N, C-alpha and C positions, 0 to 999 in steps of 0.2 A: 887313549882308548881311540882305535879308529871310528868313524861315524859308518853308520848302518842305513843301507840303501835298499829297499824293497822293488824289486822288478817285477812286473805283473804282464805277461805277453804269452800266449797263445802258440806263438810261431818260434820252433826252436832255433830257427837262424837268427831273429833278431834278440834272443835271449844271449846266444852264443858271442854276438857281438859287443852286447854291454857287458856281460859277466867279464871278457877279455880285458876290454876297456877299464872299465872303473874296477875292477880286481888288480891290474897292473899299477892303478893310482893308488892304491894302499885302501881301498874303502871293505868294509865288512858287507857280504852281501846276503841278502834272503830272496828268494824266486819264487813265485806263484805262476800258474799259468792258466787262474781264471779268476773271475771276482769274488766268490765265495772262498777259494782257497786264501786269496789276499786277506779277507775279512777274518778268517779262522787264526791266519797267521798273527796279524797285528793284535788281536785279542791276546795272544801271548806275548809277543815283544813287539814293543814301539820301535819303529825305525826312526831314522831323522830327516830322509826324505823319500818319496815315493813316485817311481817312475810306470805309467799306467796308460797300457796301452787302450785304445777307444773300441776297436772291434772285437768283440771276443764273443764265445759261445755262452748262453746263460746271460748272466749279469753283464750289461755292456760297462765301458771304462765311464760314462757319465753315471750311471745308476749306484756303481761301486765308490765313486769319489763322493756322492751325496751321501751314503751309508757311511763311511768314513768320517765325514764333517759332522755327522749326527752323533759320532762316537766322543766322548770328552777325550779319552786317551791320544786320539788321532785328529782330534779338531783343529789343531796346530801346526800337523805336521805338513810341509808343503808337498803337494801333489802336481809333477809335470807331466802331460798327457802325451803320449806318443801317437800320432795319428798319420795317415796319408790323405786324409779329407782335407781340401785346401779351401773350402767353401767359408765364407765369413759367418755363416749363420752355424756352422758346426764350432767355429773357432769361440764364437759368444756363447754357446751351450756349454762348452768346456768351463771357460770363467765361470759361468751363471751355477756350475755344478759344484765350484770351490776349487779349480785350479789355479795355480800361479802362473804357468807357463805352458808352452805345448815345445815338442821337438817333431820336426817333420820328417816322415820316413819317404825313401830309404834314409837310415840314420846314419850321419856323418860323425866321426867318432869324436872329432875335435870340438864340433859344436854341441855334441851331447856331454862331453865333459866339461866345457866351460859353462854351461847352463847349471848343470849339476854343482859346480864349485860356487858359482854367484848365487845361487840359493841357499846352499849351506852356509855360505858365509853370512847371508843376511839372516839365516834362523840365529845363528850364533851373537850377531848383534843384537837381535829383539830379545835373546835369552839375557844377555848382559844387561841390556837396558830394564828389563822387567827385575831383575836381581838389585840392580843399583836404586830404584823406585820402591824396592821393598825395604832395603837397608835405611834409605831415607825416611821412609814412613816409620820404621823403628826408632831411628834415632831422633825424630820429631815428638814421637810418644816419652821418651825416655827425659829428652829436654824440657817437654812441659810438664814431667812430674818432677824434677826436679827445679824449675823455677819455682810452681806453687808454693815451696816450703819458703823461702825468703819472703815471699809476700804475705804467707800466712804471719812471720815474724815481725813483719813491719805493722801489720794490722793490730797485732798483739801489744806492740811497742807504743802505738798510737794510743789505744785505750788505757794503757798503764799510765801513761802520761797524763791522760784526764783525770786519773783516780789518785794519783799521786797529791794532786793540789788540794789541801784543803779548802780554800777558797775558789771561789769561781773563776775560771781563766779568763783573762782579758781578751775582750772581743776579737782582736786581731790572731792572738795564737789561736784563739778556737776556731777562727775561719782556717787557719793554715793546717791544723789538725783534721778538720772535717774535710778539707782539699787532699791532705794524705790519704785518709780512709777511702775516699771515694776513686782517687786514682788508681789506689791498690786494688779494689773490688773492682774496677774496670779493668785493669791489666788482668786479674785472672779469667774475668769472662773472655777477654781477647784470646789469652790461650786457650781457653776450652773453645771457642769459635775455630780457630786457625787451626786446632789439631782435626776440627771436623771436616775441613774445607779440603777437597781435593785438588791438588796443583792443577796449574792451567794446562788443559791439554789433555786430562785424565778422565774429565768427563764433563757434562753440561750444566746447564744452572740447577742450582739447588731448589727446591720447590717445598721443601717441609718445614715446620716451625716458624711460618711467616705469621705475622699478627699486624695490628693498626697501631702505627705509630706517628706521634705527633711531633713533627721534625720542628716546631718551632720551640717546643719543651727541651728538646734534646737539644739544639744548638744553643739556646741560652745556657744549660748546663755545662756545655763545653767552654763557652765563653768566660763564665765565672772559674771553670777550672784552670784555665790560661791567663786569669787576671795577672797572677804574679809575674809571670813569664812576660807579659807585655809590659807591666810596669818598670821591670828593669830596664828594659828598651825605650822606655818613655813613649810606647806605641799605644795608640789610642784605639784600643780592642772594644769592639760593641757587635751585639746581633741585633738584627734589623729583622723581626719577624712579619711574616707575610698576612694580610689582612683573609679572614676566612679560609685559612688554609686546610684544604683536606687532609685527613690521615693518608700516610704512606702505606704500602703494601709490602711490608719487608721484615728482615730479622733485625730487632732493636740492636742487636749487638753489633751486627756489621754496619750498620747506617751511622752508628756511634763512632766504629773506628775510622770509617771512611770521612766524616766529617773531622773528626781527631786529627787525621793525616793531612789534611788540606790547611785545617788551622794552623798547625804548628809548621807547616812548610811555609806559610805566609808569613809566620812571624819571623822566621828562622831568614828569609829573603828580604825581609821588610829593613829598611835601616832606622836608625835611632831617631825619634820624633815621627815616624812616619804614622800611617793609618791602616787597619785590617777591619772590614766589616764580613759578617757574616749573615747572608740573607737568604730568605727563602720566599717562594712564591709558585703558582699552581698556573699550568698551561696545557692546553690539549690532553685533559686527562691524566696529567702527570704531576708531581710535586718536583721542584727543582731546588737545590742548595747550591748557593753562590759564594765564593770566598774572594773578596775582591782586596786588593793591597796596593800600596803605594812604592811598591819596589821596582827594580830596575826592568822586568820584564824578561823577554826571551827573546836573542835574535832570531829573525824569521829562518836563516839557515838551521837552526837547532831545533825548531817546533816539533819535526816529525819525530823526533826522539822522547819528547815530554814523557810518554808513559812506558816507555821501554827500561826493563830492568838493569840497574847499574849504569844507564847513561850519565857520562860526565858531560854536564853542559857549562857554559862560560859564567853564569851567573854563581858567585859564592856567598855562602853565610854572612850577615854582615855583623855577627856578635861573637865570632869563634867557634859556632856550634857545628858540631860532626853532619855531614850529610852523606848517605851511602847510595842515592840515587834508585832507594826503593819505594819513597812513598807514593809516589803516582802512581807506579805500577801496579802497588798493593790496593789503591782505590779502584784503580779499572778492574782488577780481578774481582774485588768484593762487589762492586756495584754490577757487574757482570753477573754473578751468580743469582741476583736478585730481580734479573730480567731489567735493568738501567743501562744508562748512557753516561759517557764521562767527555768532557771537552775542556778546551783553554782559548781565552778569547784575549785579546792587547789595545785595549783603546789607543785612540791615537794622543790621548791626553797624557798616558802612561801608566804604568802599571799592569798588574794583570788580573785575571778574573779566571777561576778557575770552578767548574762546576761538575755535578751530577744530577740526574733526575731517576726517579722510581716511579713505578707505577702508583696512581693513587686509588685508594679504595673505595 
């Protein structure tokens, strides 16, 4: 179906040129001779693009454009001004009113057609992007629903295992079951949080649901959760709590996921027999979490890619673990939604220090 262009001009000669040029190019055309008629027509039929004269009786082009942009139906329709005005101030007024471009009079056929084609192509691309984002959002909601079901089964299986034994469970088995239950609950919280977060670039930081979070307690819980992973690689994993640490102002689930990702990453890249420390400290009205490891570090040439999604760096996991290049990028995004910062340092003595900070409350 051909795209529709509304031409608004009170000069018959200009209308004739544009109707011939754009009609021959295969576009469906609507014509209005003043701003009021243009507003009336767009209330009935939404065009894909509007060519709007500036100097018209009654409503001029600037005011007509402002009214078009105030209407939900035409807010996203690109408006190209047609004007003989060459002053910079007039061009600025056109953009301020909501125009995306302008065509200088007298109108050149090829220039007008090229600009129309360009802005219609941009409009198509924007629509396709919006549709893809909506499809992705729907997919994530469906995936979140489907992921919750097996997590519920894991939690139920763990509880049944506890009840199946007549005698109290051995301490180590009980601890493992506690770890399974805690991890499954946290996974459920992560899924819920993940579905709430808008993708990067689709809006700024989150401001709701923030509370007062004790990062010392949170880091200690994560170290306990990863104790078995560290033990399998003979890694000395420990939490180093900061003294008199203020509470962080953030969403607990997001902070938990950020620390979890950094800890998991450190264990993944630290060789057998190494050490990982999860430290907390306060500085300049903020609370900082550092995860230090004795791994190989990252070559200077690759450090700019550390927090980039799917970046493939030369260090490889030391125990055959999978790495998808997403963990650090997720941390950066999570922390940014809470008004925090991330970074990495590489001491001369070796190893890596990955950190993030959050506002103190």
